[in-house]
C-alpha positions in Angstrom: -0.2 0.2 0.2 1.2 3.4 -1.0 2.1 6.0 1.8 0.3 8.9 1.0 1.4 11.3 4.1 3.4 11.4 7.0 1.2 10.3 9.8 1.9 10.9 13.8 1.1 7.4 14.5 3.9 5.7 12.1 6.3 8.6 13.0 5.7 7.6 17.1 5.9 4.1 16.4 8.7 4.1 14.2 10.4 6.2 17.7 9.0 4.1 20.3 8.6 0.4 18.6 5.1 0.5 20.0 1.5 2.3 20.0 2.1 5.5 21.7 -1.1 7.7 22.1 -1.6 11.3 23.0 -3.7 12.2 26.4 -5.2 15.4 26.5 -4.7 17.7 29.5 -7.0 20.8 30.8 -4.6 22.5 33.2 -6.6 25.4 34.0 -4.5 27.9 32.2 -5.6 30.6 30.4 -4.6 33.1 27.5 -3.7 36.4 26.8 -6.3 37.0 24.0 -8.9 36.0 27.1 -7.8 37.0 30.3 -7.2 41.0 29.3 -3.7 41.6 28.1 -4.6 41.4 24.6 -8.3 40.9 24.7 -11.2 39.7 26.4 -13.0 38.7 23.6 -10.6 35.7 22.1 -10.1 34.7 18.3 -13.8 34.6 16.6 -13.7 30.9 16.5 -13.0 29.8 20.3 -16.0 30.2 23.1 -14.8 30.1 26.5 -13.6 26.8 26.9 -11.0 27.1 24.8 -10.9 23.4 23.6 -10.9 22.4 27.2 -12.4 19.4 28.4 -13.3 20.3 31.9 -11.0 18.1 33.8 -9.7 21.3 35.7 -12.8 22.5 36.7 -13.7 19.1 38.3 -11.1 19.2 40.7 -8.8 16.4 38.6 -5.1 16.9 38.8 -2.8 16.5 36.1 -2.0 13.1 37.7 -5.4 12.2 37.8 -6.2 13.3 33.9 -3.3 11.0 32.7 -4.5 7.6 35.0 -7.8 7.9 33.7 -6.4 8.3 30.0 -4.0 5.9 30.1 -6.6 3.1 31.2 -8.9 4.5 28.3 -6.4 4.5 25.7 -5.0 1.2 26.6 -8.5 -0.2 26.4 -9.2 1.2 23.1 -6.1 0.9 21.2 -3.5 -1.2 23.2 -1.3 1.9 23.7 1.6 1.1 26.0 3.4 4.7 25.8 1.7 7.9 26.2 2.4 11.5 25.5 1.0 14.2 27.9 -0.8 17.0 25.4 -1.4 20.1 27.4 -4.3 21.2 24.7 -6.7 23.6 26.3 -5.7 27.6 26.2 -2.1 28.7 26.0 0.2 26.1 27.6 3.0 28.2 28.5 1.4 31.3 29.6 1.7 31.3 33.6 4.5 31.7 35.8 7.7 29.7 35.4 7.4 27.9 38.4 4.1 26.9 38.0 4.4 25.8 34.4 8.1 24.0 35.4 5.5 21.9 38.0 2.7 21.0 35.5 5.7 19.7 33.2 7.3 17.7 35.9 4.2 16.6 37.4 3.3 14.8 33.5 6.6 13.3 32.9 6.7 11.8 36.5 3.9 9.2 35.6 4.6 6.0 34.1 4.8 5.4 30.8 4.7 9.1 29.9 7.2 9.7 27.3 7.1 13.0 26.1 5.0 16.4 26.0 2.9 18.0 23.8 2.3 21.6 24.8 -0.2 24.0 22.8 0.5 27.3 22.9 0.6 30.8 21.1 3.7 32.2 19.5 3.4 35.3 21.7 3.6 33.1 24.6 7.3 31.7 25.0 10.4 33.1 26.4 13.7 32.1 26.8 13.5 30.7 30.4 10.5 28.4 29.2 12.3 27.3 26.2 15.6 26.3 28.2 13.2 24.1 30.5 11.5 22.3 27.7 15.0 22.0 26.1 16.2 20.4 29.0 13.8 17.6 28.7 14.7 16.7 25.2 17.4 14.7 26.7 15.2 12.0 28.3 11.7 12.7 26.2 10.4 13.9 23.1 9.2 17.5 23.7 6.7 18.9 21.0 5.9 22.8 21.0 2.5 23.4 19.0 2.2 26.9 17.9 -0.9 28.1 17.1 -0.7 30.2 13.7 -3.9 29.2 11.6 -2.9 31.8 8.5 0.5 33.4 7.2 -1.8 36.3 6.1 -2.0 39.3 8.6 -5.3 40.5 7.3 -6.9 37.4 8.2 -5.2 37.5 12.1 -6.5 40.7 12.3 -9.8 39.9 11.3 -10.1 36.7 13.8 -8.8 38.7 16.4 -5.7 36.5 16.8 -3.7 39.1 18.3 -0.4 38.5 16.6 1.0 38.4 13.1 2.8 35.9 11.1 6.3 37.9 12.0 5.5 37.1 15.7 5.2 33.0 14.6 8.6 33.1 12.8 10.2 34.8 15.6 8.6 32.1 17.9 10.0 29.4 15.4 13.4 30.7 14.9 13.9 31.0 18.8 12.5 27.2 19.3 14.9 25.6 16.8 18.3 24.0 17.2 16.9 23.1 20.8 15.8 19.5 20.3 12.7 20.5 21.0 10.2 19.8 17.9 7.8 22.2 16.3 4.3 22.1 15.5 2.4 24.5 13.6 -1.7 24.7 13.5 -3.5 25.8 10.5 -7.4 25.9 9.8 -8.7 25.9 7.1 -11.5 28.0 5.6 -11.4 31.3 7.6 -13.6 34.3 6.8 -12.6 35.6 3.2 -9.7 33.3 2.6 -9.6 31.8 -0.9 -7.8 28.8 -1.9 -4.6 30.9 -3.4 -4.4 32.0 0.3 -4.7 28.9 2.3 -2.2 27.6 -0.4 0.3 30.6 0.0 0.0 29.3 4.0 1.2 25.8 3.1 4.3 27.1 1.1 5.5 29.6 3.3 5.1 26.9 6.2 7.1 24.3 3.7 10.1 26.4 3.9 10.6 27.2 7.7 12.1 24.1 8.7 9.0 22.9 11.5 8.6 19.4 12.0 5.2 19.3 12.4 1.6 20.4 11.0 -2.2 20.3 12.3 -4.9 20.9 9.8 -8.4 21.7 11.3 -11.4 22.5 9.4 -13.0 25.9 10.7 -16.4 24.7 12.0 -19.1 27.2 13.9 -19.6 26.7 17.8 -21.8 28.5 19.9 -21.3 31.7 21.9 -18.7 32.7 19.8 -18.1 35.8 17.4 -18.1 33.5 14.3 -21.5 32.1 15.4 -23.1 35.7 15.0 -21.2 35.9 11.5 -22.7 32.7 10.4 -26.3 33.8 12.0 -25.9 37.0 9.7 -25.2 35.3 6.5 -21.3 36.6 6.5 -19.8 33.3 6.6 -20.2 29.9 4.9 -18.8 27.1 5.9 -16.5 24.9 3.7 -18.5 21.9 2.1 -17.1 18.4 3.1 -15.3 17.8 -0.4 -14.4 20.8 -1.0 -12.3 20.9 2.3 -11.1 17.4 1.5 -9.6 19.0 -1.8 -7.8 21.9 0.0 -6.4 19.0 2.5 -5.1 17.3 -0.7 -3.7 20.3 -2.4 -2.1 21.5 0.8 -0.2 17.9 1.9 0.9 18.0 -2.0 2.9 21.6 -0.9 4.5 20.2 2.5 7.9 18.4 2.5 7.3 14.6 3.3 9.6 14.9 6.4 7.2 17.5 8.2 4.8 15.2 10.5 1.0 15.5 9.6 -0.4 15.4 13.2 -4.2 16.3 12.2 -6.4 16.5 9.4 -9.3 17.7 10.6 -10.7 18.7 13.7 -12.9 17.4 16.5 -16.3 19.4 17.2 -18.1 18.7 20.4 -21.6 17.6 19.2 -23.5 19.6 21.7 -21.5 23.1 21.0 -21.6 22.5 17.2 -23.3 25.1 14.8 -22.1 23.8 11.8 -21.3 22.0 9.1 -22.9 19.2 10.4 -20.3 17.0 8.1 -17.8 17.9 10.5 -18.6 15.4 12.8 -18.3 12.8 10.4 -14.3 12.7 11.0 -13.8 8.9 9.6 -15.4 9.7 6.7 -13.5 12.5 6.0 -10.4 10.8 6.7 -11.7 8.1 4.2 -12.4 10.8 1.9 -8.8 12.4 1.6 -7.3 9.0 1.7 -9.7 8.3 -1.5 -8.8 11.9 -3.1 -5.3 11.3 -2.8 -5.5 7.7 -4.7 -7.6 9.2 -7.3 -5.1 12.2 -7.9 -2.0 9.7 -7.6 -1.1 12.1 -5.0 0.9 12.4 -2.1 2.9 14.4 0.7 5.6 16.4 -1.0 4.4 16.0 -4.5 4.5 19.7 -5.5 7.0 20.9 -2.5 9.1 23.3 -3.8 8.4 22.9 -7.2 9.2 26.5 -8.0 12.9 25.9 -6.9 12.9 22.9 -9.0 
């Protein structure tokens, strides 16, 4: 079977020799785009939960969440090793002491082989990067930067609170430390055409990052995007339209970059639109099928302008 893209499961199995799964953690942290440092509104697609699962509010410690996650993922996937994924809000946005305590609590749990830390490019500094670098001797460390688009006009419209140059500075500061860098990108942002999204792919392809997560822009309740959608000022991508964009995007990404995600996971009780975004398995199958029909693969068109 032809391997069409460099998926995360295969990447992790090649490193550790077994099934490795991420365990999502809610550490109760915040975001400068929510707490008033930059804004109190957040990005237009983000609600007050900030992708959190509510575990922190239920009083579950990092250790509690990891033990619970390990049991569930072993049962479902027979996973033997795990990565602690600090997902909700900005997980380098707290005091050094608190962050160090959170990370080291996670790393102290049996069978945790690494950290994946979701954050913003304007929420990293030298002490935190040095701390994460110190863990790379014994653990796999991924720093996941939310970018969403390389277009500053888009970033301003979605109230991101930083520009593309900020992302480039963060990537440059993170490189050459043994820390793996992942960029988050959203396809279907307001007023972006296919050419805008593929420019994001082309620019990221040249930056020497290690991973990419692709997300569909879906509308959730209690967001500014919901208001836009209700007024008829935003239309969601169709399923095949999104699939085609993902395949176009993958073709432009070098083969050594790990594709960590190809679509999102909306909470069914929060989703406004599109309904098809709940059909993740179907969407992934369509991406695979479309790549096969095109006889295409990740990196097929990467750097063609350079020959």
